[in-house]
C-alpha positions, 0 to 999 in steps of 0.5 A, spaced: 565 496 433 558 497 430 553 499 434 546 495 435 540 499 435 535 494 438 540 493 444 537 494 451 539 494 457 537 489 462 532 492 467 529 498 464 528 503 458 532 508 456 531 513 462 533 508 468 539 507 469 542 500 471 542 498 478 538 503 480 533 500 485 525 502 484 523 504 491 518 499 495 510 500 495 509 504 501 514 509 499 511 511 492 504 514 495 499 509 492 498 506 499 495 512 502 491 514 495 488 507 496 487 508 504 484 515 502 480 512 496 477 506 501 476 512 506 472 516 502 468 511 498 466 507 505 468 501 502 468 496 506 475 493 508 478 487 512 484 488 516 489 481 516 493 483 522 500 480 523 498 475 529 493 472 524 486 475 526 482 480 521 477 485 523 472 487 518 469 495 517 470 501 514 476 505 514 476 512 518 481 517 519 489 514 518 496 517 518 502 514 518 503 510 524 495 508 526 489 506 522 482 507 524 477 502 523 469 503 524 466 496 526 459 495 528 459 497 535 466 500 536 472 504 532 479 500 533 486 504 532 490 499 529 498 501 529 500 500 522 506 495 523 501 490 526 497 490 519 499 485 514 495 487 508 488 490 507 483 487 503 478 491 500 470 488 498 
């Protein structure tokens, strides 16, 4: 059989093995970098919570389990598991 030079496997380039899963976004380090960039630039963000409420403010110190949000009158500490998504302004 002749080999075809333009043959590509489904789902990736030559360095990717077939069937190998791509890690979820929270495991790539991009999430942590996004939070750090928003915190350092003091960009106003809106936290959209799992129960449908939202809070607007600037990010304070964060870790894997807790996100700190500075609002006009208080500092809120929200569990990361309660955050649906973060919207930067």
